[in-house]
C-alpha positions as CSV (number, residue, x, y, z in Angstrom):
1,M,19.6,-4.1,-35.5
2,S,20.5,-0.9,-33.8
3,R,18.9,0.6,-30.7
4,T,18.1,4.2,-30.6
5,T,17.2,6.1,-27.4
6,V,15.0,9.1,-27.8
7,F,14.9,11.7,-25.1
8,A,12.0,14.1,-24.9
9,R,13.1,17.7,-25.0
10,I,11.8,19.8,-22.2
11,D,11.2,23.4,-23.3
12,R,12.5,25.7,-20.6
13,P,13.4,29.3,-20.9
14,P,17.1,30.0,-20.6
15,A,18.4,30.6,-17.1
16,A,18.6,34.4,-17.7
17,A,15.0,34.5,-18.8
18,R,13.5,32.7,-15.8
19,E,11.8,34.7,-13.2
20,P,14.0,35.1,-10.2
21,L,12.9,33.8,-6.9
22,P,11.5,36.6,-4.6
23,A,13.6,37.7,-1.7
24,P,12.6,36.1,1.6
25,L,10.6,38.1,4.1
26,V,12.5,38.8,7.3
27,W,11.3,40.1,10.7
28,T,13.0,40.3,14.1
29,F,11.4,40.1,17.5
30,D,12.8,41.0,20.9
31,G,11.4,41.3,24.4
32,P,9.5,38.9,26.6
33,L,9.2,35.4,25.1
34,E,5.4,35.1,25.1
35,R,5.0,38.5,23.5
36,C,7.6,37.6,20.8
37,L,5.9,34.4,20.0
38,A,2.5,36.1,19.8
39,D,4.0,38.8,17.5
40,L,5.7,36.2,15.4
41,E,2.4,34.3,14.9
42,D,0.6,37.5,14.0
43,T,3.3,38.4,11.5
44,L,3.0,34.9,10.0
45,R,-0.7,35.3,9.7
46,R,-0.3,38.6,7.9
47,A,2.4,37.1,5.5
48,I,0.0,34.3,4.6
49,V,-2.6,36.9,3.6
50,L,0.0,38.8,1.7
51,I,1.3,35.8,-0.2
52,G,-2.1,34.1,-0.6
53,D,-1.1,30.5,-0.5
54,V,0.3,28.7,2.6
55,S,1.4,25.7,0.5
56,R,4.2,27.9,-1.1
57,L,5.9,28.8,2.2
58,A,9.0,27.6,4.1
59,L,9.6,29.0,7.5
60,L,12.8,29.5,9.5
61,I,13.0,30.8,13.0
62,D,16.4,31.8,14.3
63,L,16.7,31.9,18.1
64,S,19.5,33.8,19.7
65,L,20.7,31.6,22.6
66,P,22.3,34.6,24.5
67,A,19.0,36.6,24.2
68,L,17.0,33.5,25.2
69,Q,19.3,33.0,28.2
70,R,18.7,36.7,29.3
71,R,14.9,36.1,29.0
72,V,15.1,33.0,31.2
73,V,17.2,34.9,33.8
74,A,14.6,37.7,33.7
75,G,11.9,35.1,34.6
76,D,10.4,34.1,31.2
77,R,9.5,30.4,31.0
78,L,10.0,28.5,27.8
79,Q,7.2,26.0,28.5
80,P,4.3,26.0,28.0
81,A,4.6,29.1,25.8
82,W,6.7,27.3,23.1
83,S,4.4,24.2,23.0
84,R,1.3,26.4,22.7
85,F,3.0,28.4,19.9
86,L,3.8,25.3,17.9
87,D,0.3,24.0,18.4
88,R,-1.2,27.3,17.1
89,L,1.2,27.1,14.0
90,G,-0.3,23.7,13.2
91,R,-3.7,25.3,12.5
92,Y,-2.3,27.3,9.6
93,G,-1.8,24.2,7.3
94,L,1.8,24.8,6.7
95,P,3.4,22.2,4.3
96,S,6.1,21.5,7.0
97,P,6.8,22.7,10.5
98,P,9.2,25.7,10.8
99,R,12.9,25.0,11.0
100,V,14.3,26.4,14.2
101,R,17.9,27.3,14.2
102,P,19.7,28.1,17.5
103,L,22.3,30.9,17.1
104,R,25.2,31.5,19.4
105,A,25.4,35.1,18.3
106,D,23.9,37.8,20.3
107,G,21.0,39.6,18.7
108,P,17.2,39.9,18.7
109,L,15.5,37.0,20.5
110,A,13.9,35.6,17.3
111,T,14.1,36.2,13.6
112,L,11.4,34.9,11.3
113,V,12.4,34.2,7.7
114,I,9.6,33.3,5.2
115,A,10.7,32.0,1.8
116,Y,8.0,31.5,-0.8
117,R,7.6,30.5,-4.5
118,H,5.5,32.3,-7.1
């Protein structure tokens, strides 16, 4: 008696025929920390309206540590502004919290990257 394994064939279009993923949306923010966080939240809200479905989003926030240090020296306080910002983001129903990546490179204070699926 022989055993035969049958695999179901999944019909997929060839790799070349698949629709490419859209390019991520990218914005930069610089200036006082609280204003940057408010602008970042406003931009996210507009992107959600543009894309139409929050469940398809992945967020990345790059923070420039040298720019952040300059803002602290200028008198900006990280708390409670950062905590309030994260609390407000929780109201949008994102599938996961944003990934925050500290950068040692000098540049704008924050860069928001929004990746999404069709």
